N, C-alpha and C positions, 0 to 999 in steps of 0.2 A: 386567437387570430393575430393579435399584435405581435406575437413572437415568431410567426411564420414568415418566411421570406416571400418575395413577390411571386415567384414561380408557384409556390404552394397555394398562395391566396388565389391566383388566377386559375389554377386547376379546380379549386373549390367553386369559384364564381361561375365557371363555365358549365357546371353541372346544375346550376340553379335555373329555374324558369325566369323569363324576362321580368315578370312582376317582382320576384325576389331580388333579382339583380338590381332593379331600380330602388328597392328599399335599402339595399346595401349601399348604393351610390349616395343616397340621401344621408346615410348614417355617418359616413366619414369621408373626408377629402381623399384619403389614400385609396379607398375602394373606388371612388368616382374616377380617379386618375387611372387606376389599373384597368377599369372597365373601358374607359374611353380610349386609352392608348394601346391596349393589348386585346382584351376580350371582344370588344365591339368593332375591332378592326378585321375580324375574321369574315370570310366570304358571305356567310348567311346574314350578316349585318350590314355589309356593303351593297348588297343587292336586295332592295326592299320594295315590297308592294303593299299598298294600304289595305289590301285584302289578305295579307299574310296571316295565317292562323296564330302566330306568335304574338300578334298585336291585339287580338280579340279580347283577351282578359284585362287589358289595361284600362284604367279609368282615363277620362279625358285629361286630367292633370298629369298623370304618368305618361300618357301618349305624347303630350306636348313636350314634356321633360326629356323623353327619349329622343325625339326628333331634334330638339335644340342641342343635345350633346353629340349626336351621331351624324348629323347632316354634313359636316365638313369632310367626313371620311367616306361618305356614300359614293358609289360609282354608278349604280343604276337604280332608278326610282320609277315606279309605275303607279300612277294616280288615276283612279276611275271610280265612278259611282259616289262621288264626294257628297252630293246632296243626300243620297240615300243613307250614307253612313253618318252624316252630320246630325240627322234628326231621328228620334225614336217614335215619332208619331207623325201622321199625315198633316197635322196642323203645324208641325215644325216648332213646337214649344220648347222642347228640351234638347239642347245641343249635347250630343254624345261624342262628336268628333269635330275638329276645327274645319272651317270652310276652306275653299281653294286658296284664298289669299294667304292663309298661314303658311302653306307649303312653298309658295313663291317667294316669301320673304326670307327664307333660310339661306345660310351660307353653304353653297355647293361647290366649293373650290376644286373638288376632285371628281365631280359628277361627269360621266362620259355618255350616259344614255338616259333620256327622260321621255316618258310616255304619259300624256295627259288626255284622258278621254272625258271631256267636259264641254258641252255645247256653249257654255258661257265664256270660254276663252276669248280674249280680245287682243288688240294690238298692244295696249298698255301692259298686259301681262307678259307678252313676248319681250317687250322692253325690259321688264323686270328680270326675266330669265336671262336675257343677254348680259345683264350686269352681274348676276349672281352665279352664272354657270360658264365661266370663261373657257373651260376645258371640254365643253359639250361637243361630242362627236355625232350623236344621233338624237333627233327630236321627232316625236310623233304627236301630232295634234289634229283635232277635227272640230272646226267651228266656223260657221258662216261669217263670223265677225273678224276673222283673221284675213287681212288683205296683203300680207307679205311685208308690211312696214316693220322695220326694226329687225327683221331676220338677218340682215347683213351684219348685225352686231355680233352674231355668232360666228366669229371668224374661223373657227376650227371645224365647223359642221361638215360632215361628210354624207350624212343620211338625213333626208327630210321626208317624212311620211305625212302628208297633209290632205287627206281625202275630204271631200265635201266642204272645202274652204272657199274663200273668195279672193284668192291671190290675184292681184291686178298685174297687168302685163309689164308696166314700167318697173314694178318691184321684182317681178320675175326676171327681167333682163338684168337688173343689178345683182340679184341673187346668183344667177348663173355666171356672171362675169367676175364677181368679187369673192365668192365662197368656193372652196375646193370640193363641191358636191360630186359624189360618185353615184349615189342612189337617190332618186327623186320619185315620189308618188304624188301626183295631183289628180287622182281619179275624182270625177264628178266636181271638178272645179267650176265655179260660177261663170268664169270667162274661158273661152277657148284658148288653149295654150300651145297648140301644135306649131303654128307658124312661128311664134316667138322662140320656141325651142330649136326649130330648124335653122333660124337665122342667127342664133347666138353662138359665138365662138366657144363660150364656156360649156355648151352642151357636149362638146366633143370629148370631155373627160367622163361623161356619164357611163356607168357600167350597167345600171339597172334603172328602168323607167316605167312608170305606170301613169296612164292618163285615159280620158274618155273621148269617144267620138273622133278618132283619128281618121284622116282621109285614106281611102283605099285600104282599109283594114290595117293600117299601120305599116304597110310595106315601105313607103318612103322614109319613115323614121328608122325602120330596121336597116335600111341600106345606107343612110346618111351619117349615122353616129358611129365613128370609128372604134370606140372602146366598148360599145354596147354588147353585153352578153345575154341579157334578159329584157324582153319588152312585154308588158302586160297592157292590153287594150280592152276597154269595156264600152258596151253600148247599152243604152236603156231605151226601151220602147221604140225599137226600130222595126218597121213593118216588113213583111216578107218581100214586098215589091222593092223597098229600099235596099234590102240586103242583096237581092238578085241584081239590082242595078249596080250596086257597088262591086259585086263580084265581077261584073262585066267590065267596068272601068279598070279594075285591078288587073284583070286579064289582059286588057289592051296595053296597059302600062308596062307589064312584064314583056309582052310581045314586041314592044317598041325598043326595049333595052337591048343593047348590043352584047350583053353578057348576062350571066346568072343574076337575077334580081329577086330579092335582096341577095347580095353576093355571099354573105357568110351564114345565111340561114341553114340551120341543121334540122330543126324539128318544130312542129306546131302542136299545141294542145288547145282544145276548145270545148266548152260545155255543150255544144251542139255538134254532133258527129258529122252531120251533112255539111256544115260550114267548114269543119276541120278538113274533110276529104276534099272539098272544092278548092280550099286555099292550098292544100298540099299539091293538088294537081296543077294549079296555076304556077306554083313555085317549082314544079318539077321534082317533088319529093315523094310522090305517091302514085301507085299504079292502079289503085282501087278506083272503080267507077261509081259515081254518085247514083243513088237509087232513082228509079223513075219518078217517084213522088217524094222528093226530099222533104224533110221536116225542118221547120225554122222555129226560132224562139225569139220573142222581142227583147229578151235579156241575153246579151252575149258577153263572154269573157274569154279572151284569146291570149294565149302565152306563146311567145316566140323565143326560141333558144338559138343563139348564134355562137359560132366558133370564135376562138380567141383571134384578135387581129394579127395579121401576119407582120412580123417585124415591129409590132406596137409594144409600148411599155405601159401596161395597165396601171402601174403605180405612179406614173408621171402626173403632176398636178394639172 
């Protein structure tokens, strides 16, 4: 091996399983450098999930060693079921994988997308991410302990998926005004966010939005945000009477409008067909008539698809 040039050595290393690659990295500085600078820079090592099958055979020591060497080059990282993977017994006696804090302390200078599915995420961890992931473009988290504090530290963030969080309205206002967000999902947020989104100038750059319990089935949002092309609205435990009442107020709002409302609406999808037909009729998109005895569901998810804004520049900040 010592007589082979770097290209030949890299070709050999690429054919080895990750366990063997790590052994080679520990064996000689040359092998470690070639793995870190060439082999582990390939796409399969830059886009990592903690559930990836290539990581399963690794001991905890090798697992940590791999992350320490490769984290600066990672571009996408998906972390979930950390507690399940950290322990091999329900008593939690034997650590098989590092806990969440380990991942957050790494150097992610090239990371663009980060997804963490862990209900123990909190504001302090968001602060750590903001310091270690300067180039982050997309963040997905879900935890009731996240209030939106420190999210403005992610100055390059374009996508924030934060369902079932507790984002507070002042932090949401700061986020919309200071960060170039294009995609925002605050479904099932602890606090109602619709009014804040409608009032913020920063919301005008949003291209995709998800939230819960929007007024009038989300029609005002669909009409008010000039760059929006997809709106997802969810409702949980809404009675039939409440749905019928909201359909009526939505119908009256559309009738009062002097133009098509929402103006750029092209199509609607809903998990409840009768609600979908009713909304399409109200918006002037559908000629089907609702059934005499329409069926409703207390769980609703509605997707609105809108045309591109006329004369608008979707790439503008």
